[in-house]
C-alpha positions, 0 to 999 in steps of 0.5 A: 500500500505504501509502495502504491502511494509512493508511485502515485506521488512520483507520477504526479510530480512527473506528469508533464513529461509523460506521454499520453499513455503515461498520463492514462497510467497516472490517472489509474495510479491516482485512483489506486492512491484514493483507495489506499488512503481510504483503507488507511482511515479507521477500520469499519470494525472499530467504528461499529464497536464504538457505536455499539458501545455508546449505544449500549451505554446510553441504553443502560443509562436510559433504563435507569429511572431518574426518579424511582419514587415517581415510577408507575410501578412504585406508585401502583404498589404504594396505592395498594397499601396506604401505610406502605413506604418506599425506601429505595431503589438500586440497580444490581446483578443477581447471580445463582449458580452460573446464571447472572441477571441484571435487575432493579430492586425496589425496597418498601417498608414491608416488601421487596420488588425484583424487576427487569427494566423494559424502558425508563418508566416500565418494569416487569416484576420478576419477584415480590417478597415480604421482607419478614420472610427474607434472609441474608448471608455471606456464603457466596461460594455456596450459592453461585459458581465463578468469580464474584466480588466479596467487597460488593456482594452479599447473599440474600434470599426468600422462600425458597431462593438464594442469590448473590446480589452484586452492587456498584460499590462497597459503600452501596453494598453496605448501605443496602445490606444494613437497610435490608437487615433492618427491614427484616428485623422490623418485619419479624417483630410484627410476625404473628405467631412468632413460633410454629410447630415443625415436623421433621423426619429423620432419614438415613440417621440411625436404624429407622425413619422417625419424626419429631415435632419441634417448636421453631421461632421466626429467628431460628436459622436452619442450623439452629433447627438442625442443632435442636433436632439432633438433640431431640433425636438423641443423635451425637454429631456435628451440625455441619455434617447434617442437612435439612431438606424441604419439599414444597409439593409432591411434584418437586424433588426435595432440595437442601438448605444451606444453613442460614435460611429461616424454616419459619419463613418458608412454612409461613410463606407457604401458609400465607400463599395458600400453597402457591409459590409467591404472592401470586398464584402459579400458572397451573392453579390459574389454568385450573380455575379458568377450566372450572377444575378443583384447586388443591388446598395448601400442602405444607412443606415436608422437612427431612433431616439427613446426613450430608454424606448420605445423599445420592443421585437418585434422591436428588433426582437430577443428573448434574447434582451427582457430579459435585457436592457443592450446594450451588449445584444442588437442586433449588427452586426453579423460579426465575428472578 
């Protein structure tokens, strides 16, 4: 390309001494020089990347509400309860397993909305959670796989989902962790009742299967329940060597809890929702109601305590779970957020 440009410059400087045939050759070389200069400009790939990057950046910025409190979603949710207060909005990444989703959090005095942005003023609600049924933890590696930023992330969950929430900065993360914890404490202070019976079956522990009914409060974690259950069963062993499994319905396989969840919240959520998953009824129940069919009453969760080393691929009912003992690969609630 450089040789073509040099030849063109030479012929242009000596065009007065060239024959007509030489002038024709000079014109051709001049056209080649123009093409060469065009190729020396910025490549189209670089331009397209720059345009794509600016377009995606502008799209992300436009999907963030400038005034979240005036968003139609927030206004509609506030109108449902006059005493409800809007506390804050945050844009975050929610990760569970290998799946990562960009989501918006809208925190209220009694609930948390997890939404997906469709436009600067329109959001689609992916999850609607009571703050009194939420929990937080720091076990990032047990909830998701891959790299995470511990300084900007923490685990939050609700019946029955665990996810890692990653924020834009460490200060933002600390602010939201403290805010959610304060709402959880305030929500649990209003819980009625504050203690419920929980029937736990022992499996693969001892020579036979048997059950015990425990009194569980709204502040007892899964680890606390396992500790009491081992004492009631008269079993000597460490809490970390046992897992508490829960099955929400006959159609879903049981899944293990990590240890920081609140069994009280899982059971009360099931009772409050009438056996459906979340505040809204499931699609299956809505279809049955439209067709005039019968809708089953609430099925309380089934609780099973078992040793951590006793689970098998058959009991998990999933091929991927047999490949690793990491809780991040164990079966979880399949609702998307």
